[in-house]
N, C-alpha and C positions, 0 to 999 in steps of 0.2 A: 223539230225533234219530237219523237213519239216514243212512249214507254208502255210496256205491258208486263204484268207479273203473273206467273203461272206456276203450277205444281209440276215438278220434274222428279219423279220417284218420291223420295221422302223429304225433299227440300223445295223451297220456293226459289224461283229464279226470276230476276228482272232483266228484261231485254230492252235495250234502247237503240233506236235507229235515228241517225242524224243525217244531215245533208249529204248528198251523194256526189259522185264523180261520174261524168259522162264518158262513155267509151264507144268508139265506132270502129268496126273492122269488117270490110267487105259489105255484105248486105245486112249485117247485124249492128244494132245500135242499142245500148243499154245504159241505165243509170244505176251505179252501184252505191248502196248505202253503207255508211260507217256503222258498225255494230259494236255495242258494248254489252257484255253479259256478266252478271254477278256469278260468283262461284269459281271453282278452280278449273272446270272444264267447260268448253263451249257447247251450247245446244244447237246453234246455227252457225255454220262457217261463212256463209255469204248470203246476201239478199240483194236483189236488183230488180228494177222494172225493165221489162222488155219493150222497147220502143218500136223496133222493127226486127225482122228476122225470126229465127227459131232458137230453141234451147233444149238440151237434153235433161236439164235439171227439173226438179219438182215444181209444179206451177200452182198459183192461186190467182183466180180471176176476180176482180172487184170492179163491178160496173163494166166499162169497156177497157179497163186497164189490166194488163197481165204482169204479175210479179213471179219471179222464180227464186228458188233457194236451194241450198244444200244443207243437209243435216250435219251437225258437228259431232264431236267425239262422244258426247254424253246423250246421244239419241240411240241407245242400245236396246230398246224394247219397243214393241208395238204400242204399248200404253204411253210411253214417253213421246213417241213420234206423233201420236194422235193429239196429245196435249200441245206439242210444238206447233202443229198445223193450226189448231184452234187459236193459239196465241198469235200466230202470224196473221191469221185472218183478221183478228181484232187490230193488230198493229197496222196493217196496210190500209184499213179503213180510215185511220187517222193520218196517213201520209198524204 
């Protein structure tokens, strides 16, 4: 389990990623992480590691590992999106 706290607009949000579920379909293989986000609205709707294949989602590369994510409903400005990406980069380093 990994946790990161970051500023999202005028409030602080804590995002926690815990053990994932492996999924395989065709040439794609992924590990989806369970996410828990404080607050009423989600900043990240899904986070997963790309084991093989491709993805249309936003990507973060850490070493030789590739992670992908989708923004949640509370990522409604460029400033919030930048903070989310920075927080996710910190989070995936710990995974």
